[in-house]
C-alpha positions as CSV (number, residue, x, y, z in Angstrom):
1,M,51.1,-27.9,-38.9
2,Q,51.2,-30.1,-35.6
3,Q,50.1,-27.4,-33.2
4,T,47.1,-26.6,-35.1
5,F,44.7,-28.8,-32.2
6,M,45.6,-25.4,-30.0
7,K,42.6,-23.1,-31.8
8,T,40.6,-26.0,-33.0
9,R,40.4,-28.7,-29.6
10,P,37.6,-27.2,-27.1
11,I,39.2,-25.5,-23.9
12,L,38.4,-27.5,-21.0
13,P,40.1,-30.6,-22.2
14,L,42.7,-28.5,-24.4
15,V,43.8,-26.6,-21.0
16,L,44.1,-29.8,-18.8
17,S,45.5,-32.0,-21.8
18,M,48.4,-29.1,-21.7
19,S,48.6,-28.5,-17.9
20,L,48.0,-32.0,-16.4
21,P,51.2,-33.6,-17.4
22,M,52.9,-30.0,-15.7
23,V,50.7,-30.0,-12.4
24,V,51.9,-33.9,-11.8
25,S,54.9,-32.8,-12.9
26,M,55.5,-29.8,-10.7
27,M,53.9,-31.9,-8.2
28,V,56.8,-34.3,-7.7
29,A,58.8,-31.3,-7.9
30,S,57.0,-30.4,-5.0
31,L,57.8,-33.5,-3.2
32,Y,61.1,-33.2,-4.4
33,N,61.4,-30.0,-2.2
34,I,59.9,-31.4,0.9
35,V,61.8,-34.8,1.3
36,D,65.3,-32.6,0.4
37,S,64.3,-30.4,3.3
38,Y,62.9,-33.3,5.4
39,Y,66.5,-35.3,5.3
40,V,68.4,-31.9,5.6
41,A,66.5,-31.3,8.7
42,K,67.0,-34.8,9.7
43,I,70.8,-33.8,9.9
44,S,70.4,-30.9,12.4
45,E,68.0,-27.9,13.0
46,D,71.2,-25.7,11.8
47,A,71.5,-27.7,8.3
48,M,67.6,-26.7,7.7
49,T,68.3,-23.2,8.8
50,A,71.3,-23.3,6.4
51,L,69.3,-24.3,3.8
52,S,66.9,-21.7,4.4
53,L,68.7,-19.1,3.9
54,V,70.6,-20.5,0.7
55,F,67.3,-20.8,-0.8
56,P,67.1,-17.0,-2.0
57,V,70.0,-17.5,-4.0
58,Q,69.2,-20.8,-5.2
59,N,65.9,-19.1,-6.5
60,L,67.5,-16.3,-7.9
61,I,69.5,-19.4,-10.4
62,N,65.9,-20.5,-10.8
63,A,65.0,-17.2,-11.9
64,V,67.1,-16.1,-14.4
65,T,67.2,-19.3,-16.4
66,I,63.4,-20.0,-16.0
67,G,62.4,-16.2,-17.1
68,F,64.4,-16.0,-20.2
69,S,63.0,-19.5,-21.5
70,I,59.8,-17.8,-20.9
71,G,60.6,-15.2,-23.2
72,A,61.6,-17.8,-25.6
73,N,58.3,-20.1,-25.2
74,A,56.3,-16.3,-25.5
75,V,58.1,-15.9,-29.0
76,I,58.2,-19.4,-30.2
77,S,54.5,-20.2,-29.5
78,Y,53.6,-16.9,-31.5
79,H,55.2,-17.6,-34.3
80,L,54.1,-21.2,-34.7
81,G,50.9,-19.7,-34.0
82,A,51.5,-17.4,-37.3
83,Q,53.0,-20.4,-39.4
84,D,56.6,-18.7,-39.3
85,S,58.9,-22.2,-38.3
86,Q,61.7,-20.4,-39.1
87,K,61.9,-17.8,-36.4
88,A,60.3,-20.5,-34.3
89,N,63.6,-22.5,-34.4
90,A,65.4,-19.3,-34.4
91,A,64.3,-18.3,-30.9
92,A,64.4,-22.1,-30.0
93,T,68.3,-21.8,-30.9
94,Q,68.9,-18.4,-29.1
95,S,67.5,-19.1,-26.2
96,V,69.9,-22.5,-25.6
97,L,72.5,-20.6,-26.4
98,Y,71.8,-17.6,-24.5
99,N,70.9,-19.4,-21.2
100,A,74.2,-21.5,-21.2
101,I,76.0,-18.1,-20.7
102,H,73.4,-17.0,-18.1
103,G,73.8,-20.2,-16.4
104,A,78.0,-19.7,-16.5
105,L,77.6,-16.2,-14.8
106,L,75.5,-17.5,-12.0
107,T,77.7,-20.4,-10.9
108,I,80.7,-18.0,-10.5
109,G,78.6,-15.1,-8.9
110,C,76.7,-17.1,-6.4
111,I,79.5,-19.1,-5.5
112,A,81.7,-16.1,-4.5
113,V,78.8,-13.9,-2.9
114,M,77.6,-16.6,-0.8
115,P,79.8,-16.2,2.1
116,F,79.1,-12.7,2.5
117,F,75.2,-13.0,1.8
118,L,74.8,-15.5,4.3
119,R,76.4,-13.3,6.9
120,L,74.2,-10.7,6.8
121,F,71.4,-13.2,8.2
122,T,73.3,-14.7,10.6
123,T,76.6,-14.8,13.3
124,D,76.4,-18.5,13.5
125,A,79.6,-20.0,12.2
126,Q,77.8,-23.6,12.2
127,V,75.1,-22.6,9.6
128,I,77.0,-20.4,7.7
129,D,79.9,-23.6,6.8
130,L,76.6,-25.3,6.2
131,G,75.5,-23.0,3.5
132,V,78.5,-22.4,2.2
133,R,79.0,-25.7,1.9
134,Y,76.0,-26.7,0.5
135,S,76.0,-23.7,-2.3
136,R,79.2,-24.4,-3.6
137,I,78.0,-28.1,-5.3
138,A,74.3,-26.8,-5.9
139,F,75.8,-23.9,-7.8
140,A,78.1,-25.6,-9.9
141,F,75.3,-27.3,-11.4
142,A,73.3,-24.1,-13.1
143,V,74.6,-24.2,-16.7
144,F,73.1,-27.9,-16.4
145,I,70.0,-26.0,-15.1
146,A,70.3,-23.2,-17.7
147,I,70.2,-25.3,-20.7
148,S,67.4,-28.2,-19.0
149,M,65.2,-25.1,-18.7
150,S,65.6,-23.8,-22.0
151,L,64.6,-27.2,-23.7
152,E,61.5,-27.5,-21.0
153,K,60.0,-24.3,-22.3
154,I,60.5,-25.4,-25.9
155,F,59.1,-28.5,-25.9
156,Q,56.0,-26.9,-24.1
157,A,55.8,-24.5,-26.9
158,T,55.6,-27.2,-29.4
159,G,52.7,-28.5,-27.1
160,K,55.1,-31.7,-26.0
161,M,53.7,-31.5,-22.5
162,L,54.1,-35.2,-21.6
163,M,57.6,-35.2,-22.8
164,T,58.4,-32.0,-20.5
165,M,56.4,-34.4,-17.4
166,I,58.6,-37.2,-18.2
167,C,61.7,-35.2,-18.4
168,M,60.9,-33.3,-15.0
169,M,59.8,-36.4,-13.1
170,S,62.9,-38.0,-14.0
171,G,65.1,-35.6,-12.1
172,C,63.1,-34.8,-9.1
173,V,62.6,-39.2,-8.7
174,A,66.3,-39.4,-9.0
175,N,66.7,-36.7,-6.3
176,I,64.2,-37.8,-4.3
177,L,65.9,-41.5,-4.5
178,L,69.3,-39.8,-3.8
179,D,69.0,-37.9,-0.8
180,P,69.1,-40.4,1.6
181,I,71.8,-42.3,0.2
182,L,74.3,-39.4,-0.2
183,I,73.5,-37.6,3.0
184,F,73.6,-40.4,5.2
185,G,75.9,-42.6,3.4
186,W,73.6,-46.2,2.7
187,G,75.4,-48.5,1.4
188,P,78.6,-48.0,-0.7
189,F,78.3,-44.4,-1.1
190,P,79.7,-42.0,1.6
191,E,78.2,-40.0,3.9
192,M,78.3,-36.6,2.5
193,G,75.8,-34.7,4.9
194,I,74.3,-31.4,3.3
195,E,77.0,-31.9,0.2
196,G,75.0,-35.1,-0.3
197,A,71.8,-33.0,-0.5
198,A,73.7,-30.6,-2.9
199,L,74.8,-33.0,-5.0
200,A,71.6,-35.5,-5.4
201,T,69.6,-32.1,-6.8
202,G,72.7,-31.6,-9.8
203,I,72.7,-35.4,-10.7
204,G,68.9,-35.0,-10.8
205,Q,68.7,-31.9,-13.2
206,T,71.5,-33.4,-15.3
207,L,69.4,-36.5,-16.0
208,S,66.8,-34.3,-16.6
209,L,68.8,-32.6,-19.2
210,A,70.2,-36.0,-20.9
211,I,66.7,-37.1,-21.2
212,Y,65.9,-33.8,-22.9
213,I,68.4,-34.2,-25.2
214,T,67.8,-37.7,-26.0
215,C,64.1,-36.8,-26.9
216,Y,64.9,-34.1,-29.0
217,F,67.4,-36.3,-30.9
218,V,65.2,-39.3,-31.1
219,G,61.3,-37.6,-31.9
220,D,59.9,-35.9,-34.5
221,F,60.6,-32.4,-33.0
222,P,58.6,-29.5,-35.1
223,V,61.3,-27.1,-33.8
224,R,65.0,-27.4,-34.9
225,L,68.1,-25.6,-33.3
226,C,70.3,-24.6,-35.6
227,F,73.1,-22.4,-34.8
228,T,74.3,-20.6,-37.8
229,A,74.2,-16.8,-38.4
230,D,71.5,-16.3,-39.7
231,T,69.9,-17.8,-36.6
232,F,70.5,-14.6,-34.7
233,N,68.1,-12.4,-35.0
234,P,68.2,-9.0,-32.6
235,R,64.8,-8.2,-33.0
236,L,63.8,-12.4,-32.0
237,T,66.7,-11.5,-29.0
238,R,65.0,-8.3,-27.6
239,K,61.4,-9.7,-28.0
240,M,62.6,-12.6,-26.0
241,Y,64.6,-10.5,-23.4
242,S,61.4,-8.1,-22.9
243,V,59.5,-10.7,-21.9
244,G,62.2,-12.8,-20.3
245,I,63.4,-9.8,-17.9
246,P,60.2,-9.2,-16.5
247,A,59.7,-12.9,-16.4
248,T,62.9,-13.5,-14.4
249,L,62.0,-10.4,-12.0
250,N,58.6,-11.9,-11.1
251,L,60.7,-15.3,-10.6
252,A,63.6,-13.3,-8.6
253,L,61.0,-11.4,-6.5
254,P,60.4,-14.1,-4.0
255,S,64.3,-14.0,-3.1
256,L,63.9,-10.2,-2.3
257,L,61.0,-11.2,0.1
258,I,62.2,-13.9,1.5
259,S,65.7,-12.2,2.5
260,C,64.0,-8.6,3.3
261,L,61.5,-11.0,5.8
262,N,64.6,-12.8,7.5
263,I,65.9,-9.4,8.5
264,I,62.4,-8.5,9.9
265,L,61.6,-11.8,11.6
266,S,65.6,-12.3,12.8
267,V,65.1,-9.7,15.3
268,Y,62.5,-12.0,17.0
269,S,64.1,-14.7,17.1
270,Q,65.8,-17.4,14.3
271,V,62.8,-19.9,14.7
272,Y,60.6,-17.4,12.9
273,V,63.3,-17.5,10.5
274,L,63.2,-20.9,10.3
275,V,59.3,-21.2,9.9
276,L,59.3,-18.6,7.0
277,G,61.5,-21.2,5.0
278,V,59.5,-24.2,6.1
279,Y,56.4,-22.2,4.8
280,Y,58.2,-21.6,1.7
281,K,59.0,-25.6,1.0
282,L,54.9,-26.4,1.9
283,Q,54.2,-24.0,-0.3
284,T,55.7,-25.5,-3.3
285,F,52.7,-28.1,-3.2
286,L,50.7,-25.2,-3.9
287,Y,52.2,-23.1,-6.1
288,L,53.9,-25.2,-8.3
289,P,51.0,-27.5,-9.4
290,A,49.4,-23.8,-10.1
291,N,52.5,-23.2,-12.0
292,G,51.6,-25.8,-13.9
293,I,48.7,-24.4,-15.0
294,V,50.3,-21.3,-16.2
295,Q,52.7,-23.7,-17.6
296,G,50.1,-25.6,-19.8
297,M,48.2,-21.9,-20.5
298,R,51.0,-20.0,-21.9
299,P,51.6,-21.6,-25.3
300,I,47.7,-21.7,-26.0
301,L,47.6,-18.4,-25.0
302,G,50.7,-17.2,-27.2
303,Y,49.4,-19.7,-30.1
304,N,45.4,-18.4,-30.3
305,F,47.0,-15.2,-30.3
306,G,49.2,-15.5,-32.9
307,A,46.2,-16.8,-34.6
308,R,44.1,-14.2,-34.1
309,E,41.6,-16.3,-32.1
310,Y,41.0,-13.8,-29.3
311,A,37.7,-15.2,-27.9
312,R,39.4,-18.3,-27.4
313,V,42.4,-16.8,-25.6
314,A,39.6,-15.3,-22.5
315,K,38.4,-18.1,-22.8
316,I,41.6,-19.9,-21.9
317,Y,42.1,-17.1,-19.1
318,R,38.5,-18.2,-16.9
319,V,39.3,-22.1,-17.4
320,A,43.2,-21.7,-16.0
321,L,42.0,-19.2,-13.1
322,T,39.0,-22.0,-11.6
323,L,41.7,-24.5,-11.7
324,S,44.4,-22.7,-9.9
325,A,41.3,-21.5,-8.0
326,C,40.9,-25.2,-6.7
327,I,44.3,-26.1,-6.0
328,M,44.5,-23.1,-3.9
329,A,41.1,-24.2,-1.9
330,V,42.8,-27.4,-1.3
331,G,45.7,-26.3,0.1
332,T,43.4,-23.6,2.6
333,I,42.1,-26.5,4.0
334,L,44.5,-29.0,4.8
335,C,46.2,-25.4,6.4
336,W,43.4,-25.1,8.9
337,T,43.1,-28.6,9.4
338,I,46.6,-30.5,9.7
339,P,49.0,-28.0,10.2
340,G,50.9,-29.0,13.2
341,Q,51.6,-31.9,10.8
342,L,52.9,-30.0,8.1
343,I,55.4,-28.1,10.2
344,G,56.3,-31.2,12.5
345,L,57.6,-32.5,9.2
346,F,60.6,-30.4,9.4
347,S,60.8,-29.6,13.3
348,T,60.1,-31.4,16.5
349,N,60.3,-28.5,18.6
350,A,57.0,-27.6,20.1
351,D,57.7,-24.2,20.4
352,T,58.6,-24.2,16.5
353,I,55.5,-26.5,15.6
354,A,52.9,-24.3,17.3
355,I,54.9,-20.8,15.6
356,G,54.7,-22.5,12.2
357,S,50.7,-23.4,12.8
358,T,49.6,-20.0,13.6
359,A,51.6,-18.7,10.6
360,L,49.7,-21.2,8.3
361,R,46.5,-20.6,8.9
362,I,47.0,-17.1,8.9
363,I,49.0,-17.1,5.8
364,S,46.7,-19.6,4.0
365,I,43.5,-17.2,4.1
366,G,44.9,-15.4,0.9
367,F,45.7,-18.6,-1.0
368,I,42.6,-18.9,-3.2
369,V,42.5,-15.3,-4.2
370,S,46.0,-15.2,-5.2
371,S,44.9,-17.4,-8.3
372,V,43.6,-14.1,-9.7
373,S,47.5,-12.6,-9.7
374,I,49.3,-15.8,-10.4
375,I,46.7,-16.5,-13.7
376,S,46.8,-12.8,-14.5
377,C,50.8,-13.0,-14.6
378,G,50.7,-16.0,-16.9
379,A,48.5,-14.9,-19.4
380,L,50.5,-11.4,-19.7
381,E,53.5,-13.0,-20.1
382,G,52.3,-15.4,-22.9
383,L,50.9,-12.9,-24.9
384,G,54.2,-11.6,-24.8
385,M,53.6,-8.7,-22.2
386,G,56.3,-8.9,-19.6
387,T,56.0,-5.4,-18.1
388,P,52.6,-5.6,-16.9
389,S,52.8,-8.8,-15.6
390,L,56.2,-7.6,-13.7
391,V,53.9,-5.0,-12.4
392,I,52.0,-7.4,-10.7
393,S,54.4,-9.2,-9.0
394,L,56.3,-6.4,-7.8
395,L,52.9,-5.5,-5.7
396,R,52.9,-9.0,-4.3
397,Y,56.3,-9.6,-3.4
398,A,57.7,-6.0,-2.7
399,L,55.6,-2.5,-3.5
400,L,53.1,-4.3,-1.4
401,I,53.9,-6.6,1.5
402,L,57.3,-5.6,2.5
403,P,55.6,-2.1,3.5
404,V,52.4,-3.7,5.2
405,A,55.2,-6.4,7.3
406,F,57.1,-3.8,8.9
407,V,54.5,-1.6,9.7
408,L,52.4,-4.4,11.3
409,S,55.7,-5.9,13.0
410,R,55.6,-3.1,14.8
411,F,52.2,-3.5,16.3
412,L,51.7,-7.3,16.4
413,D,55.6,-8.8,16.2
414,A,56.1,-11.3,14.1
415,L,52.1,-11.8,13.8
416,G,52.2,-8.7,11.9
417,V,54.4,-10.4,9.0
418,W,52.2,-13.3,8.6
419,H,49.3,-10.9,8.3
420,A,50.7,-8.9,5.5
421,F,50.7,-11.9,3.2
422,W,46.7,-11.9,2.9
423,I,46.5,-8.3,2.9
424,T,48.8,-8.2,0.1
425,E,46.9,-11.0,-1.8
426,F,43.7,-9.4,-1.8
427,I,45.0,-5.7,-2.9
428,T,47.1,-7.4,-5.6
429,A,44.4,-9.7,-7.1
430,M,41.9,-6.6,-7.8
431,I,44.8,-5.1,-9.0
432,A,46.2,-7.7,-11.4
433,Y,42.9,-8.4,-12.9
434,R,41.8,-4.6,-13.6
435,L,45.3,-4.5,-15.5
436,Y,45.0,-7.7,-17.5
437,R,41.5,-6.6,-18.6
438,K,42.2,-3.2,-19.5
439,K,46.0,-4.7,-21.2
440,V,44.2,-7.5,-23.1
441,S,41.3,-5.1,-24.6
442,A,44.0,-3.0,-25.9
443,R,46.2,-5.4,-27.5
444,D,43.0,-7.3,-29.0
445,S,41.9,-3.6,-30.6
446,A,45.7,-3.3,-32.1
447,A,46.2,-6.6,-33.7
448,E,42.1,-6.1,-34.7
449,A,43.3,-3.2,-36.4
450,E,46.4,-4.8,-38.3
């Protein structure tokens, strides 16, 4: 089969060839996040605050659709490695259909709860109005996002990383170009303000989906979608959800974290809420490219595990960890050398820049060591072990960081929240590595005994 290169090619070139298109795509996606926020900040600081408050719910939509797709990716990769194309096709088909249903439910539910959700964090009527107006348009595209995410992970499972890069980048570039046009009303377009930012995002995501569909029908694609009764294998469905639900929770936990930290920080000043929102936009420049490494690693791990190439599985993990740590090292240097310039992209307020600069320097202490948790989570998901991956994310985004942030904020005010980030990363990294080694060793022993 076409995918046999996954178990024959040298590890480093293989990981790079699979990951680099995803890293480039994630960097462009990061740029879109930054540009989107940059133009929204030009509307007003209230608009940027509204965007920060909407972000957790927007992240939840992405988490559900991407998380389920990760479950499908693991199942498809495994069956391709085991040379069972029929089950790979069935998993791909179920992924597209079920994710479309997820997207429809999320559109209805998230739009309905947004006014109540925003009132949990602010009483400013202007901020609430801006948040509702943005979310109604942005969330209306959830079905398109869901189907696009399924196709993205199906393409990745078959090693079609270049196609994935083209599809993802096309949507992001379209979004970047449309942002100022629709927000400020350039040329024949009316000035739409924050609604323009939401519409630009939706159009970009729809363009990505259109290109995925075109590539599927035009290219020689090794996995085929077939919507027949025989396709809906309950065992495959359970397996996708067994990995997809923990993966969804992994991705959704940052939404819980941000919302809880917003509650802690809002006691001191709304400026801290804004700084936290800016940080999460900036950190996408690091964590999305690191996620690109994970996306390139997952199908290789799943394929090699299905092919019983256990030594290659271990080496793939080490190579991916090294690459991720290099990305994080660059981020650490930037946060320590030019923090003011980074925060200054989103605010001209001297107090906001000063507070944000301090936050970046403190939080970035944990960047490099966080690579261990990131790669361990991705590796466990790629091997079909969603539950231990969820345990690691629970530690990073809830069980450790929230109590630490709450306690330290009692002694250090808002500074305690920033220190909670790096303290959590160091503790979680130690636990994550031990958990990964324990689970993988157990799985290898069980597989060899079969």
